N, C-alpha and C positions, 0 to 999 in steps of 0.2 A: 412490955419488953419480952416476957417469956414466950408469948405467942409468936413474936417475930423471930426469935431464936429457933423455935421448933420449925417454923415455916422455912427458914433458911436451911436447917438440917435436912428436912424432907426434900427441898429443892436440890440440894447438893447430892443427896442419895439417889434421887431420880436421874440426875445427870450422870452419875457414876454407872448406874444400871443401864441407861441408854447407851453410854459409851461402850460398856462391856458387850452389849448386844450387837453393836456395830462391828466390833472386833471379831466376835464369835461368828458372825454371819447368820443367815436365816436358819431357823429351826427346821430340820428336814426329817421326815419319817425315815425309818430304816430303808436302806436301798432296795431290798428284796420286795418291799411292799408296793413299789411303783413299777415293777418290771412286768414284761409280757408274761413271763413264767408264772408270776404270782396271780395275774389276772386269769390265766388258764386254770390255775389251782382253784380260784374262787368259783369259776364256772363249773368245774368238775363237782365241787361240793354243792353248788346250787342244784345241779342235776340229781345228785344223790339225795338231797333233802326233798326234792319233789317226789321221790319214790320212797320216802320214809327211812332212808339209810343214814347211819351216822357219818359225820364228816371224815374225810381222809386227813391224816397227819403227815407233815413233811418228814422225810427221812434223808439224811445227808448221803449215805452210801447209795441209795437209789437215785438221788440227784446226780451224783458223780457218774454213775453208770449211764443214766439217760442223757446227760450233757455230752459225755464222751461219744455216745452212739450218734447223736445229732451232728456233732462236729465231724465224726468219721464219714457219715453219709454225705455231707456237703463237700468235704475235702476229697473224697474218693468217688463222688458222683454216682451213687447207687441208692436204691430205696428198697430196703429189705430188713427183716428181723434178724437175718444172718448176714454177717459182714463178709466181704470177699475173702478175708483171711480165716473165716469159719467161726468167729465168735458169735455166741448166742446170748439171749437174754440171761439165762442162768449163769453162764460163764462170766458175763460182764458184771452182773450183780455180785457174785462171789468175789471177783477180782477187785471190785470197788470197796470191799470190806463189810458187806452186809452181814450182820451177826444174827444167828438163829440157833435154836436148839430143836432137835427132833424134826418133824416134818414141817415143810413150809411151802407156800404157794406164791407164784409170781405170774404176772401178766403184763403185756406190753401193747401200747397203741402207738401207731405212727401216723403222721400226716405230713404233707408238704403242700405249699401253695405260694401264690404271689398276691400282693395287694390285700384287699379286704378279705379275700378268700383264705388268707393265712392268719387272720386275727384270732385271738384266743376264743372269742365267742363263736365265730364261724367254725373253728376247728372242733370245739366241743359239740356244736350242733351237728356237724358232719359225722362225728363219731357216734352220736346218739341215734343217727339214722342208719347206722350199719349194725346189723345183728351181732356180729363178732365183737366189735368195739364196745357196743352198748353192754354186752354181757360182762365184759371185763370191768367197765366203769361201775356197773351196778352190782358187781359180785359182792356177796356178804364176806367173802374171803379178803377183799381189798380193805386194808386198814391204813396202809402207808403208801406214799407216792413220792416219786422224784420226777422232776420235769426238766427236759432239755430242749433248748431252742438254739438253732444255728442259722445264720443267713449267709447268702452268697450266690454265686452262679451255680445252678443246679439243673441237671438234665436239659441244658440248653436255655434256661430261663435266668435272667439277671434279677437280683433282688429277691430270690426265693427264700422261703423259710422252711426248715425241716424241724418238725416237732417229734419228740419221744416222751411218752409218759410211762414210767415203770411203776407197777403196783405190786404190793406184796403184803404178807402178814408173817409174823414170827410165831 
């Protein structure tokens, strides 16, 4: 009898757990982990690791600056480190609330494309084949990064992607 009672309790407990899982829905990884921005972040750190450099860390203020710049480029249909209103990397980063003391360094990489040419892997590959972009990505000064990605009609192309990666150290 005791074995049958325990078996019934275990069965009841399993039913309750199963019902709770149905109500709660599937277990999902954090939203950022599955985004294109996160994949670009991983590819940047893979490139740095291949060159013996420490991984970059996410920075919220840099993300805000980078995302704002990507959004601005798509909405205003331009491709440049300086916006039509004159904002620059340094002004965007400071305005986004990046905190630092003393001297600091920042660098920015931009890209745009459509289809597979705009994928995170293709974007990092393209940057690594450009001396200027490669120097920023592999800079020992780069410790932090924020990544922006916006999509839309851009420079006459539908479904285009504009990337901004802002790097810095404090």
